[in-house]
C-alpha positions in Angstrom: 1.3 -0.5 -14.3 -1.0 2.2 -15.5 -3.5 1.3 -12.8 -0.9 1.9 -10.2 0.2 5.2 -11.7 3.7 3.9 -12.3 5.6 5.4 -15.2 9.0 4.3 -16.7 11.8 5.5 -14.4 9.6 5.9 -11.3 10.7 4.8 -7.9 8.4 2.1 -6.6 7.7 0.3 -3.3 7.0 -3.4 -3.2 5.0 -4.3 -0.1 3.5 -7.6 0.9 2.2 -9.7 3.7 1.8 -13.5 3.7 0.4 -14.3 0.3 -0.2 -10.8 -1.1 2.2 -8.4 -2.9 1.5 -4.9 -4.1 3.6 -2.6 -6.2 3.1 1.1 -5.5 4.5 4.3 -7.0 6.5 6.1 -4.3 4.2 9.2 -4.5 1.0 7.1 -4.1 2.6 5.1 -1.3 3.6 8.3 0.5 0.1 9.7 0.2 -1.4 6.4 1.5 1.0 6.2 4.3 0.4 9.8 5.4 -3.4 9.1 5.5 -3.0 6.3 8.0 -4.3 7.0 11.5 -4.4 4.8 14.5 -8.0 3.9 13.9 -7.3 3.0 10.2 -4.4 0.8 11.2 -6.6 -1.0 13.8 -9.3 -1.6 11.2 -6.7 -3.0 8.8 -5.5 -5.3 11.5 -9.1 -6.6 12.2 -9.6 -7.2 8.5 -6.4 -9.2 8.3 -7.4 -11.4 11.3 -10.7 -12.2 9.5 -9.0 -13.3 6.3 
């Protein structure tokens, strides 16, 4: 959990799609989510289609 920046007592988000699951600290998830733009979301969609 150190890699994810999660400490004992933290709120976490568990997110997943098909065969992948990720555990995020709430603060890191909020930062990541705020960084998403329409072009980033479109690129992530293209990457998923290629997998």
